[in-house]
C-alpha positions as CSV (number, residue, x, y, z in Angstrom):
1,X,-3.2,-19.2,6.2
2,X,-4.8,-17.3,9.0
3,X,-4.9,-13.6,9.1
4,X,-4.4,-11.7,12.2
5,X,-7.1,-9.5,13.6
6,X,-5.0,-6.4,12.9
7,X,-4.6,-7.4,9.2
8,X,-8.4,-7.9,8.9
9,X,-9.1,-4.6,10.6
10,X,-6.6,-2.8,8.3
11,X,-8.1,-4.3,5.2
12,X,-11.6,-3.3,6.4
13,X,-10.5,0.2,7.1
14,X,-8.9,0.5,3.6
15,X,-12.1,-0.8,2.0
16,X,-14.2,1.7,4.0
17,X,-11.8,4.6,3.1
18,X,-12.1,3.6,-0.6
19,X,-15.9,3.6,-0.4
20,X,-15.9,7.1,1.2
21,X,-13.5,8.4,-1.4
22,X,-15.6,7.0,-4.2
23,X,-18.7,8.7,-2.8
24,X,-17.0,12.1,-3.0
25,X,-15.4,11.7,-6.4
26,X,-16.7,13.8,-9.3
27,X,-17.4,11.8,-12.5
28,X,-16.7,13.4,-15.9
29,X,-18.6,11.5,-18.6
30,X,-18.8,12.0,-22.3
31,X,-21.4,10.3,-24.4
32,X,-21.0,10.2,-28.2
33,X,-24.1,9.6,-30.2
34,X,-25.2,9.8,-33.8
35,X,-28.2,12.0,-34.1
36,X,-31.6,10.9,-32.7
37,X,-31.4,7.2,-33.7
38,X,-33.3,4.8,-31.4
39,X,-30.0,3.5,-30.1
40,X,-28.7,7.0,-29.3
41,X,-32.0,8.0,-27.6
42,X,-31.9,4.8,-25.5
43,X,-28.2,5.4,-24.5
44,X,-29.0,9.0,-23.4
45,X,-32.0,7.9,-21.3
46,X,-30.1,5.0,-19.8
47,X,-27.0,6.9,-18.8
48,X,-29.1,9.8,-17.3
49,X,-31.0,7.3,-15.2
50,X,-27.9,5.5,-14.0
51,X,-26.2,8.9,-13.2
52,X,-29.2,10.1,-11.2
53,X,-29.6,6.9,-9.3
54,X,-25.9,6.3,-8.5
55,X,-24.0,9.6,-9.0
56,X,-26.6,12.2,-8.1
57,X,-24.9,15.6,-7.6
58,X,-21.4,14.4,-8.5
59,X,-21.3,13.9,-12.2
60,X,-21.0,16.0,-15.3
61,X,-22.4,14.4,-18.5
62,X,-21.5,15.9,-21.9
63,X,-23.5,14.5,-24.8
64,X,-21.8,15.0,-28.2
65,X,-23.7,14.4,-31.5
66,X,-21.2,13.2,-34.0
67,X,-23.4,14.4,-36.9
68,X,-23.1,18.0,-35.6
69,X,-19.5,17.7,-34.4
70,X,-17.7,15.0,-36.4
71,X,-14.2,16.4,-35.6
72,X,-14.6,15.6,-31.9
73,X,-14.6,11.9,-32.6
74,X,-11.0,11.9,-33.6
75,X,-9.7,13.4,-30.4
76,X,-11.3,10.6,-28.3
77,X,-10.7,8.0,-31.0
78,X,-14.4,7.1,-31.4
79,X,-15.0,4.2,-33.8
80,X,-18.6,3.3,-32.8
81,X,-21.6,5.1,-31.4
82,X,-23.0,5.4,-28.9
83,X,-19.8,5.4,-26.9
84,X,-19.6,6.5,-23.3
85,X,-16.2,7.6,-22.0
86,X,-15.4,8.0,-18.3
87,X,-12.8,10.7,-18.2
88,X,-12.7,11.0,-14.5
89,X,-12.0,9.5,-12.0
90,X,-9.2,7.5,-13.5
91,X,-8.8,5.0,-15.1
92,X,-10.3,6.2,-18.3
93,X,-13.0,3.7,-19.5
94,X,-15.0,3.3,-22.8
95,X,-18.4,1.6,-22.9
96,X,-20.0,1.0,-26.3
97,X,-23.7,0.4,-27.0
98,X,-27.1,1.6,-25.7
99,X,-26.0,1.3,-22.1
100,X,-29.0,-0.9,-21.2
101,X,-27.0,-3.4,-19.2
102,X,-26.9,-1.5,-15.9
103,X,-24.7,-4.0,-14.1
104,X,-22.1,-3.8,-16.9
105,X,-22.2,0.0,-16.9
106,X,-21.9,0.2,-13.1
107,X,-18.9,-2.1,-13.2
108,X,-17.4,-0.1,-16.0
109,X,-17.8,3.1,-14.0
110,X,-16.2,1.4,-11.0
111,X,-19.5,1.8,-9.0
112,X,-19.8,-2.0,-8.4
113,X,-17.4,-4.7,-7.4
114,X,-16.6,-7.6,-9.7
115,X,-18.6,-10.7,-8.6
116,X,-16.4,-13.7,-8.1
């Protein structure tokens, strides 16, 4: 099935508008960790690096130590740590682990397209 030039142009314009919108959106991230365990320390360092490289100036990162604030785990239904929650922009996403797989994290934050 052939697409008309108008359909292709419209799809391209929609994609470009989506990319521009994504570059302006503010990200609200919450990272739950358990003290200063090696996995928690790695998760903090990894998410800070990812944010500075891909979201510079348009993110807010809140780090919550579950040893100091255990009650906060219930509100976000945390069952494992480290857990990163992308609160904004929607949809809400949860990523568990030390956040060392950058491609997986970028995909989870909607910063990279799914490779087909």
